[in-house]
N, CA, C and O atoms as CSV, one atom per row, in Angstrom:
chain,resi,resn,atom,element,x,y,z
A,1,MET,N,N,0.986,-1.112,-0.487
A,1,MET,CA,C,0.020,0.238,-0.151
A,1,MET,C,C,0.377,1.326,-0.096
A,1,MET,O,O,-0.244,2.302,-0.517
A,2,LYS,N,N,2.454,1.318,0.944
A,2,LYS,CA,C,2.825,2.450,0.568
A,2,LYS,C,C,3.454,2.534,-0.683
A,2,LYS,O,O,3.480,3.544,-1.387
A,3,LYS,N,N,4.013,1.332,-0.970
A,3,LYS,CA,C,4.132,1.671,-2.636
A,3,LYS,C,C,3.476,2.464,-3.186
A,3,LYS,O,O,3.385,3.636,-2.822
A,4,VAL,N,N,2.985,2.042,-4.021
A,4,VAL,CA,C,1.199,2.233,-4.503
A,4,VAL,C,C,1.145,3.809,-3.608
A,4,VAL,O,O,2.105,4.347,-4.160
A,5,PHE,N,N,0.796,4.519,-2.920
A,5,PHE,CA,C,0.985,5.950,-2.741
A,5,PHE,C,C,2.006,6.598,-2.903
A,5,PHE,O,O,1.863,7.702,-3.429
A,6,ILE,N,N,3.344,6.175,-2.529
A,6,ILE,CA,C,4.274,6.760,-3.080
A,6,ILE,C,C,4.729,6.779,-4.987
A,6,ILE,O,O,5.250,7.587,-5.757
A,7,ARG,N,N,4.289,5.695,-5.053
A,7,ARG,CA,C,3.968,6.175,-6.743
A,7,ARG,C,C,3.134,7.037,-7.359
A,7,ARG,O,O,3.664,7.691,-8.258
A,8,ILE,N,N,1.385,7.346,-7.041
A,8,ILE,CA,C,0.821,7.933,-6.762
A,8,ILE,C,C,1.453,9.533,-6.485
A,8,ILE,O,O,1.324,10.438,-7.309
A,9,SER,N,N,2.076,9.666,-5.312
A,9,SER,CA,C,2.247,11.080,-5.380
A,9,SER,C,C,3.759,11.533,-6.093
A,9,SER,O,O,4.216,12.670,-6.204
A,10,ALA,N,N,4.196,10.577,-6.414
A,10,ALA,CA,C,5.353,11.099,-7.741
A,10,ALA,C,C,4.575,11.407,-8.794
A,10,ALA,O,O,4.822,12.517,-9.267
A,11,ILE,N,N,3.803,10.858,-9.267
A,11,ILE,CA,C,3.301,10.706,-10.959
A,11,ILE,C,C,2.435,12.538,-10.215
A,11,ILE,O,O,2.616,13.505,-10.954
A,12,ILE,N,N,1.788,12.746,-9.160
A,12,ILE,CA,C,0.972,13.910,-8.675
A,12,ILE,C,C,2.019,15.026,-8.823
A,12,ILE,O,O,1.824,15.876,-9.692
A,13,PHE,N,N,3.264,15.103,-7.940
A,13,PHE,CA,C,4.069,15.609,-8.391
A,13,PHE,C,C,4.470,15.777,-9.447
A,13,PHE,O,O,4.365,16.874,-9.996
A,14,THR,N,N,5.046,14.721,-10.025
A,14,THR,CA,C,5.270,15.459,-12.026
A,14,THR,C,C,4.786,16.072,-12.554
A,14,THR,O,O,5.268,17.068,-13.095
A,15,LEU,N,N,3.227,15.581,-12.619
A,15,LEU,CA,C,2.032,16.479,-13.166
A,15,LEU,C,C,1.796,17.855,-12.753
A,15,LEU,O,O,0.860,18.282,-13.428
A,16,LEU,N,N,2.129,18.539,-12.128
A,16,LEU,CA,C,2.364,20.011,-10.911
A,16,LEU,C,C,3.612,20.388,-11.759
A,16,LEU,O,O,3.867,21.336,-12.501
A,17,LEU,N,N,4.117,19.563,-11.466
A,17,LEU,CA,C,6.025,20.290,-12.006
A,17,LEU,C,C,5.833,20.698,-13.277
A,17,LEU,O,O,5.913,21.883,-13.600
A,18,ALA,N,N,5.382,19.082,-14.662
A,18,ALA,CA,C,5.225,20.123,-15.256
A,18,ALA,C,C,4.047,20.779,-15.863
A,18,ALA,O,O,4.108,20.961,-17.079
A,19,SER,N,N,3.091,21.129,-15.298
A,19,SER,CA,C,2.243,22.630,-15.472
A,19,SER,C,C,2.472,23.828,-15.119
A,19,SER,O,O,1.715,24.765,-15.371
A,20,THR,N,N,4.089,23.957,-14.187
A,20,THR,CA,C,4.189,25.174,-13.531
A,20,THR,C,C,5.083,25.168,-15.255
A,20,THR,O,O,5.077,26.010,-16.154
A,21,PHE,N,N,5.686,23.996,-15.153
A,21,PHE,CA,C,7.282,24.951,-16.632
A,21,PHE,C,C,6.425,25.200,-17.755
A,21,PHE,O,O,7.074,25.937,-18.497
A,22,THR,N,N,5.167,24.939,-18.328
A,22,THR,CA,C,3.937,25.076,-18.675
A,22,THR,C,C,3.382,26.067,-19.430
A,22,THR,O,O,3.175,26.430,-20.588
A,23,PHE,N,N,3.120,26.556,-17.444
A,23,PHE,CA,C,2.748,28.001,-17.657
A,23,PHE,C,C,3.457,29.209,-17.236
A,23,PHE,O,O,2.931,30.236,-16.807
A,24,ALA,N,N,5.014,28.928,-17.443
A,24,ALA,CA,C,5.848,29.813,-17.132
A,24,ALA,C,C,6.296,29.991,-18.355
A,24,ALA,O,O,6.998,31.000,-18.414
A,25,ALA,N,N,6.191,29.457,-19.318
A,25,ALA,CA,C,7.151,29.561,-20.954
A,25,ALA,C,C,5.583,30.332,-21.616
A,25,ALA,O,O,5.610,31.167,-22.520
A,26,ASP,N,N,4.382,29.875,-20.994
A,26,ASP,CA,C,3.489,31.050,-21.460
A,26,ASP,C,C,3.292,32.536,-20.689
A,26,ASP,O,O,2.195,33.056,-20.483
A,27,VAL,N,N,4.215,32.936,-20.419
A,27,VAL,CA,C,4.197,34.713,-19.727
A,27,VAL,C,C,5.238,35.225,-21.132
A,27,VAL,O,O,6.270,34.801,-21.652
A,28,LYS,N,N,4.414,36.220,-21.333
A,28,LYS,CA,C,5.012,36.963,-22.444
A,28,LYS,C,C,5.609,38.018,-21.624
A,28,LYS,O,O,5.210,38.203,-20.474
A,29,LEU,N,N,6.301,38.539,-22.012
A,29,LEU,CA,C,6.958,39.930,-21.317
A,29,LEU,C,C,7.020,40.925,-22.316
A,29,LEU,O,O,7.156,40.855,-23.538
A,30,PRO,N,N,6.876,41.981,-21.436
A,30,PRO,CA,C,6.591,43.507,-22.980
A,30,PRO,C,C,7.903,43.893,-23.912
A,30,PRO,O,O,9.131,43.949,-23.845
A,31,ALA,N,N,7.051,44.071,-24.624
A,31,ALA,CA,C,7.876,44.601,-25.498
A,31,ALA,C,C,8.323,45.527,-25.836
A,31,ALA,O,O,7.634,46.546,-25.864
A,32,LYS,N,N,9.738,45.542,-26.252
A,32,LYS,CA,C,10.669,47.277,-26.259
A,32,LYS,C,C,9.502,48.197,-26.180
A,32,LYS,O,O,8.450,47.600,-26.410
A,33,PRO,N,N,9.331,49.726,-25.876
A,33,PRO,CA,C,9.255,50.617,-27.023
A,33,PRO,C,C,9.406,50.853,-28.331
A,33,PRO,O,O,10.327,50.372,-28.991
A,34,ALA,N,N,8.368,51.730,-28.863
A,34,ALA,CA,C,9.263,51.878,-30.081
A,34,ALA,C,C,9.696,53.078,-30.295
A,34,ALA,O,O,9.284,53.863,-29.441
A,35,LEU,N,N,10.575,53.692,-31.345
A,35,LEU,CA,C,11.465,54.784,-31.263
A,35,LEU,C,C,9.894,56.220,-31.590
A,35,LEU,O,O,8.965,56.079,-32.386
A,36,PRO,N,N,10.087,57.158,-30.871
A,36,PRO,CA,C,9.394,58.175,-31.326
A,36,PRO,C,C,9.563,58.283,-32.497
A,36,PRO,O,O,10.473,57.629,-33.009
A,37,ALA,N,N,8.513,59.384,-33.530
A,37,ALA,CA,C,9.380,59.668,-34.209
A,37,ALA,C,C,10.138,60.591,-34.493
A,37,ALA,O,O,10.459,60.685,-35.678
A,38,ALA,N,N,10.509,61.269,-33.824
A,38,ALA,CA,C,11.612,62.057,-33.419
A,38,ALA,C,C,13.069,61.720,-34.441
A,38,ALA,O,O,13.920,62.353,-35.068
A,39,GLY,N,N,12.551,59.717,-34.000
A,39,GLY,CA,C,14.438,59.339,-34.128
A,39,GLY,C,C,14.218,59.221,-35.019
A,39,GLY,O,O,15.171,59.021,-34.266
A,40,LYS,N,N,14.001,59.122,-35.824
A,40,LYS,CA,C,13.741,58.792,-37.439
A,40,LYS,C,C,13.997,60.434,-38.163
A,40,LYS,O,O,14.878,60.478,-39.023
A,41,ALA,N,N,13.505,61.314,-37.946
A,41,ALA,CA,C,14.185,62.792,-38.385
A,41,ALA,C,C,15.310,63.085,-37.962
A,41,ALA,O,O,15.622,64.148,-38.499
A,42,VAL,N,N,16.429,62.595,-37.020
A,42,VAL,CA,C,17.307,62.483,-36.213
A,42,VAL,C,C,17.993,61.157,-37.014
A,42,VAL,O,O,18.877,61.505,-37.797
A,43,ASP,N,N,17.810,60.089,-36.972
A,43,ASP,CA,C,19.049,58.621,-38.308
A,43,ASP,C,C,19.010,59.693,-39.817
A,43,ASP,O,O,20.061,59.529,-40.436
A,44,ALA,N,N,18.014,60.770,-40.556
A,44,ALA,CA,C,17.686,60.829,-41.121
A,44,ALA,C,C,18.936,62.284,-41.571
A,44,ALA,O,O,19.881,62.323,-42.359
A,45,ALA,N,N,18.334,63.322,-40.623
A,45,ALA,CA,C,19.426,63.638,-40.583
A,45,ALA,C,C,21.319,63.513,-40.315
A,45,ALA,O,O,22.123,64.443,-40.259
A,46,LYS,N,N,21.562,62.104,-40.199
A,46,LYS,CA,C,22.672,61.861,-39.768
A,46,LYS,C,C,23.297,61.256,-40.875
A,46,LYS,O,O,24.489,61.290,-41.181
A,47,ALA,N,N,21.999,60.489,-41.655
A,47,ALA,CA,C,22.636,59.839,-42.710
A,47,ALA,C,C,23.047,61.301,-44.037
A,47,ALA,O,O,24.152,61.427,-44.565
A,48,LYS,N,N,22.056,62.052,-44.252
A,48,LYS,CA,C,21.963,63.870,-45.212
A,48,LYS,C,C,24.094,63.818,-44.726
A,48,LYS,O,O,24.994,63.475,-45.492
A,49,ALA,N,N,24.205,64.194,-43.555
A,49,ALA,CA,C,25.415,64.611,-43.011
A,49,ALA,C,C,26.301,63.657,-43.462
A,49,ALA,O,O,27.477,63.998,-43.334
A,50,GLY,N,N,26.089,62.424,-44.015
A,50,GLY,CA,C,26.989,60.877,-44.235
A,50,GLY,C,C,27.487,61.523,-45.759
A,50,GLY,O,O,28.683,61.503,-46.049
A,51,LEU,N,N,26.679,61.976,-46.503
A,51,LEU,CA,C,27.272,62.458,-47.599
A,51,LEU,C,C,28.097,62.997,-48.348
A,51,LEU,O,O,28.556,63.902,-47.652
A,52,LEU,N,N,28.717,63.039,-49.577
A,52,LEU,CA,C,29.346,62.725,-49.453
A,52,LEU,C,C,30.339,63.762,-51.047
A,52,LEU,O,O,30.654,63.191,-52.092
A,53,ASP,N,N,30.502,64.652,-50.879
A,53,ASP,CA,C,30.011,66.439,-51.586
A,53,ASP,C,C,31.071,65.702,-53.375
A,53,ASP,O,O,32.299,65.688,-53.456
A,54,ILE,N,N,30.507,65.418,-54.029
A,54,ILE,CA,C,31.637,65.114,-55.203
A,54,ILE,C,C,32.252,66.341,-55.880
A,54,ILE,O,O,33.092,66.261,-56.776
A,55,ASN,N,N,31.748,67.529,-55.362
A,55,ASN,CA,C,32.612,68.907,-56.200
A,55,ASN,C,C,33.478,69.389,-55.360
A,55,ASN,O,O,33.754,70.577,-55.529
A,56,THR,N,N,34.228,68.595,-54.121
A,56,THR,CA,C,35.049,68.644,-52.816
A,56,THR,C,C,35.617,67.870,-52.384
A,56,THR,O,O,36.494,68.185,-51.580
A,57,ALA,N,N,35.392,66.479,-52.710
A,57,ALA,CA,C,36.244,65.066,-52.441
A,57,ALA,C,C,36.968,64.987,-52.317
A,57,ALA,O,O,37.114,66.096,-52.829
A,58,SER,N,N,38.136,64.655,-52.019
A,58,SER,CA,C,39.219,63.932,-52.199
A,58,SER,C,C,39.627,62.866,-53.055
A,58,SER,O,O,39.538,61.865,-52.344
A,59,GLU,N,N,40.063,62.491,-54.290
A,59,GLU,CA,C,39.902,61.230,-54.552
A,59,GLU,C,C,40.668,60.235,-54.006
A,59,GLU,O,O,40.964,59.347,-54.805
A,60,ALA,N,N,41.272,60.055,-52.358
A,60,ALA,CA,C,40.230,59.024,-51.661
A,60,ALA,C,C,39.264,59.099,-50.905
A,60,ALA,O,O,38.690,58.050,-50.616
A,61,GLU,N,N,38.915,60.032,-50.500
A,61,GLU,CA,C,37.290,60.085,-50.160
A,61,GLU,C,C,36.465,59.327,-51.324
A,61,GLU,O,O,35.514,58.617,-50.997
A,62,LEU,N,N,36.862,59.490,-52.822
A,62,LEU,CA,C,36.005,59.095,-53.635
A,62,LEU,C,C,36.378,57.478,-54.077
A,62,LEU,O,O,35.958,57.025,-55.142
A,63,LYS,N,N,37.093,56.778,-53.275
A,63,LYS,CA,C,37.495,55.518,-53.946
A,63,LYS,C,C,37.220,54.904,-51.782
A,63,LYS,O,O,37.527,53.776,-51.397
A,64,ALA,N,N,36.702,55.858,-50.962
A,64,ALA,CA,C,36.024,55.221,-50.320
A,64,ALA,C,C,34.444,54.445,-50.138
A,64,ALA,O,O,33.927,53.732,-49.278
A,65,ILE,N,N,34.007,55.039,-51.497
A,65,ILE,CA,C,32.637,54.661,-51.327
A,65,ILE,C,C,33.009,53.317,-52.458
A,65,ILE,O,O,33.911,53.364,-53.294
A,66,PRO,N,N,31.900,51.933,-52.196
A,66,PRO,CA,C,32.036,50.629,-53.017
A,66,PRO,C,C,31.681,50.911,-54.285
A,66,PRO,O,O,30.520,51.099,-54.647
A,67,GLY,N,N,32.905,50.958,-55.169
A,67,GLY,CA,C,32.707,50.486,-56.078
A,67,GLY,C,C,33.101,51.682,-57.331
A,67,GLY,O,O,32.973,51.644,-58.555
A,68,VAL,N,N,33.596,52.657,-56.458
A,68,VAL,CA,C,34.893,53.930,-56.893
A,68,VAL,C,C,36.435,53.655,-57.167
A,68,VAL,O,O,36.826,54.759,-56.787
A,69,GLY,N,N,37.164,53.243,-57.404
A,69,GLY,CA,C,38.240,52.499,-57.735
A,69,GLY,C,C,39.226,54.313,-58.393
A,69,GLY,O,O,38.781,55.447,-58.574
A,70,ASP,N,N,40.201,53.901,-58.504
A,70,ASP,CA,C,41.659,55.560,-59.234
A,70,ASP,C,C,40.477,56.098,-60.089
A,70,ASP,O,O,39.885,57.176,-60.047
A,71,THR,N,N,40.228,54.340,-61.356
A,71,THR,CA,C,40.152,55.284,-62.609
A,71,THR,C,C,39.102,56.171,-62.064
A,71,THR,O,O,39.396,57.297,-61.661
A,72,TYR,N,N,37.448,55.550,-62.019
A,72,TYR,CA,C,36.272,56.884,-61.179
A,72,TYR,C,C,37.355,57.914,-60.730
A,72,TYR,O,O,37.920,58.822,-61.340
A,73,ALA,N,N,37.431,57.526,-59.646
A,73,ALA,CA,C,37.476,58.986,-58.191
A,73,ALA,C,C,38.361,59.647,-59.403
A,73,ALA,O,O,37.686,60.640,-59.671
A,74,LYS,N,N,39.526,59.660,-60.317
A,74,LYS,CA,C,40.358,60.539,-61.367
A,74,LYS,C,C,39.343,61.120,-62.185
A,74,LYS,O,O,39.280,62.349,-62.175
A,75,LYS,N,N,38.203,60.222,-63.183
A,75,LYS,CA,C,37.292,60.851,-63.399
A,75,LYS,C,C,36.499,61.972,-62.922
A,75,LYS,O,O,36.040,62.881,-63.614
A,76,ILE,N,N,36.374,61.795,-61.539
A,76,ILE,CA,C,35.130,63.341,-60.615
A,76,ILE,C,C,36.013,64.255,-60.731
A,76,ILE,O,O,36.128,65.350,-61.280
A,77,VAL,N,N,36.770,63.375,-59.919
A,77,VAL,CA,C,37.768,65.662,-60.108
A,77,VAL,C,C,38.026,65.707,-61.267
A,77,VAL,O,O,38.433,66.867,-61.332
A,78,ALA,N,N,38.094,65.358,-62.158
A,78,ALA,CA,C,38.685,66.094,-64.104
A,78,ALA,C,C,37.479,66.721,-64.385
A,78,ALA,O,O,37.390,67.811,-64.950
A,79,GLY,N,N,36.478,65.991,-63.967
A,79,GLY,CA,C,35.542,66.865,-64.645
A,79,GLY,C,C,34.060,67.673,-63.940
A,79,GLY,O,O,32.915,67.825,-64.366
A,80,ARG,N,N,34.840,68.111,-62.538
A,80,ARG,CA,C,34.505,68.959,-61.914
A,80,ARG,C,C,34.250,70.453,-62.462
A,80,ARG,O,O,35.108,70.949,-63.192
A,81,PRO,N,N,33.133,71.159,-62.140
A,81,PRO,CA,C,32.316,70.887,-61.579
A,81,PRO,C,C,30.728,70.524,-61.851
A,81,PRO,O,O,30.174,70.855,-62.899
A,82,TYR,N,N,29.976,69.721,-60.664
A,82,TYR,CA,C,28.623,69.200,-61.305
A,82,TYR,C,C,27.551,70.648,-60.490
A,82,TYR,O,O,27.524,71.354,-59.482
A,83,ALA,N,N,27.199,70.532,-61.097
A,83,ALA,CA,C,25.891,71.295,-60.946
A,83,ALA,C,C,24.426,70.900,-60.089
A,83,ALA,O,O,23.697,71.599,-59.386
A,84,LYS,N,N,24.321,68.768,-60.679
A,84,LYS,CA,C,24.120,68.337,-59.557
A,84,LYS,C,C,24.456,67.087,-59.767
A,84,LYS,O,O,24.947,66.882,-60.877
A,85,LYS,N,N,24.321,65.888,-58.839
A,85,LYS,CA,C,25.176,64.708,-59.036
A,85,LYS,C,C,24.291,63.461,-59.739
A,85,LYS,O,O,24.403,62.243,-59.598
A,86,ASP,N,N,23.493,64.151,-60.440
A,86,ASP,CA,C,23.394,63.225,-61.941
A,86,ASP,C,C,24.098,63.207,-63.018
A,86,ASP,O,O,24.211,62.356,-63.900
A,87,GLN,N,N,24.566,64.231,-62.865
A,87,GLN,CA,C,25.960,64.524,-64.095
A,87,GLN,C,C,27.149,63.642,-63.941
A,87,GLN,O,O,27.998,63.489,-64.819
A,88,LEU,N,N,27.160,63.005,-62.638
A,88,LEU,CA,C,28.055,61.962,-63.187
A,88,LEU,C,C,28.046,60.976,-64.133
A,88,LEU,O,O,28.992,60.336,-64.594
A,89,LYS,N,N,26.167,60.887,-64.519
A,89,LYS,CA,C,25.751,59.316,-65.278
A,89,LYS,C,C,25.252,60.611,-67.112
A,89,LYS,O,O,25.819,60.108,-68.081
A,90,SER,N,N,24.754,61.402,-67.363
A,90,SER,CA,C,25.381,61.796,-68.032
A,90,SER,C,C,26.094,62.662,-68.475
A,90,SER,O,O,25.516,63.355,-69.313
A,91,LYS,N,N,27.534,63.045,-68.197
A,91,LYS,CA,C,28.441,62.953,-68.619
A,91,LYS,C,C,29.700,62.323,-69.366
A,91,LYS,O,O,30.542,62.522,-70.242
A,92,LYS,N,N,29.073,61.106,-68.069
A,92,LYS,CA,C,29.415,59.452,-68.881
A,92,LYS,C,C,30.727,59.720,-67.909
A,92,LYS,O,O,31.549,59.839,-68.817
A,93,ILE,N,N,31.228,59.835,-67.127
A,93,ILE,CA,C,31.707,59.866,-65.841
A,93,ILE,C,C,31.551,58.367,-65.039
A,93,ILE,O,O,32.337,57.436,-64.865
A,94,ILE,N,N,31.008,58.460,-64.887
A,94,ILE,CA,C,30.815,56.593,-64.157
A,94,ILE,C,C,29.465,56.162,-65.241
A,94,ILE,O,O,28.771,56.840,-65.997
A,95,PRO,N,N,29.494,54.482,-64.845
A,95,PRO,CA,C,28.396,54.494,-65.724
A,95,PRO,C,C,26.992,54.170,-65.020
A,95,PRO,O,O,26.903,54.433,-63.821
A,96,ASP,N,N,25.920,53.633,-65.665
A,96,ASP,CA,C,24.574,53.988,-64.830
A,96,ASP,C,C,23.975,53.191,-64.052
A,96,ASP,O,O,23.002,53.556,-63.393
A,97,SER,N,N,24.630,51.557,-63.990
A,97,SER,CA,C,24.803,50.853,-63.088
A,97,SER,C,C,25.262,50.973,-61.324
A,97,SER,O,O,24.643,50.657,-60.308
A,98,LEU,N,N,26.898,51.697,-61.580
A,98,LEU,CA,C,27.311,52.499,-60.884
A,98,LEU,C,C,26.643,53.670,-60.583
A,98,LEU,O,O,27.765,54.167,-60.481
A,99,TYR,N,N,26.102,54.341,-60.407
A,99,TYR,CA,C,26.073,55.595,-60.286
A,99,TYR,C,C,24.688,55.086,-59.581
A,99,TYR,O,O,24.518,56.117,-58.931
A,100,GLU,N,N,23.460,54.190,-59.186
A,100,GLU,CA,C,22.868,53.486,-58.648
A,100,GLU,C,C,23.087,52.608,-57.642
A,100,GLU,O,O,22.207,51.844,-57.243
A,101,LYS,N,N,24.088,52.644,-57.235
A,101,LYS,CA,C,24.168,51.454,-56.402
A,101,LYS,C,C,25.080,52.853,-55.628
A,101,LYS,O,O,25.690,52.527,-54.609
A,102,ILE,N,N,25.184,54.200,-56.010
A,102,ILE,CA,C,26.213,55.141,-54.843
A,102,ILE,C,C,25.504,56.993,-54.912
A,102,ILE,O,O,25.913,58.032,-54.393
A,103,LYS,N,N,24.866,56.830,-55.389
A,103,LYS,CA,C,24.454,57.815,-55.328
A,103,LYS,C,C,23.080,58.504,-54.367
A,103,LYS,O,O,22.686,59.667,-54.458
A,104,ASP,N,N,22.468,57.350,-53.383
A,104,ASP,CA,C,22.575,58.015,-52.220
A,104,ASP,C,C,23.708,58.483,-51.428
A,104,ASP,O,O,23.525,59.264,-50.495
A,105,LYS,N,N,24.319,58.256,-51.594
A,105,LYS,CA,C,26.074,58.155,-50.687
A,105,LYS,C,C,26.587,59.982,-51.091
A,105,LYS,O,O,27.167,60.830,-50.412
A,106,ILE,N,N,26.123,59.993,-52.274
A,106,ILE,CA,C,26.632,61.292,-52.330
A,106,ILE,C,C,25.991,62.801,-53.105
A,106,ILE,O,O,25.175,62.771,-54.026
A,107,VAL,N,N,26.345,63.592,-52.730
A,107,VAL,CA,C,25.899,65.011,-52.628
A,107,VAL,C,C,26.642,66.340,-54.098
A,107,VAL,O,O,27.732,66.134,-54.631
A,108,ALA,N,N,26.085,67.103,-54.320
A,108,ALA,CA,C,26.682,67.929,-55.436
A,108,ALA,C,C,26.847,69.537,-54.635
A,108,ALA,O,O,27.284,70.241,-55.545
A,109,LYS,N,N,26.745,70.161,-53.753
A,109,LYS,CA,C,26.887,70.935,-53.340
A,109,LYS,C,C,27.082,71.830,-54.102
A,109,LYS,O,O,28.100,71.749,-54.788
A,110,GLN,N,N,26.274,72.902,-54.254
A,110,GLN,CA,C,27.100,73.995,-54.573
A,110,GLN,C,C,27.854,75.385,-54.058
A,110,GLN,O,O,27.109,76.180,-53.486
A,111,PRO,N,N,28.980,75.693,-54.170
A,111,PRO,CA,C,29.642,77.164,-54.140
A,111,PRO,C,C,28.461,78.725,-53.491
A,111,PRO,O,O,27.875,79.501,-54.245
A,112,LYS,N,N,28.428,78.768,-51.757
A,112,LYS,CA,C,26.939,79.782,-52.098
A,112,LYS,C,C,28.027,81.594,-52.199
A,112,LYS,O,O,28.943,82.014,-51.492
A,113,LYS,N,N,27.544,81.999,-53.021
A,113,LYS,CA,C,27.956,83.468,-53.419
A,113,LYS,C,C,27.290,84.223,-52.497
A,113,LYS,O,O,27.390,85.450,-52.514
């Protein structure tokens, strides 16, 4: 009789323990709060500040852009000044495919008068 009681107690304990782990697995932690909309504006400003001006950048700075090597950097410097960055494409300084890759990383600023 004692053996039966011990086995039943062990089974009940195991079931209680298993249900505790199942309950703990269902508990959800609170989600991280979303960044405010102002955070997006800050990110956009940082990205814009990181643009490379093709009218003033050195050859070394131009070569740091992925896809721009020695030849393209020299052509970009030789073709200055640029009124708009898409003139790299229209003046055939770089191919269209490369322009599409780098257009979000460059800008053609104009000198202030």
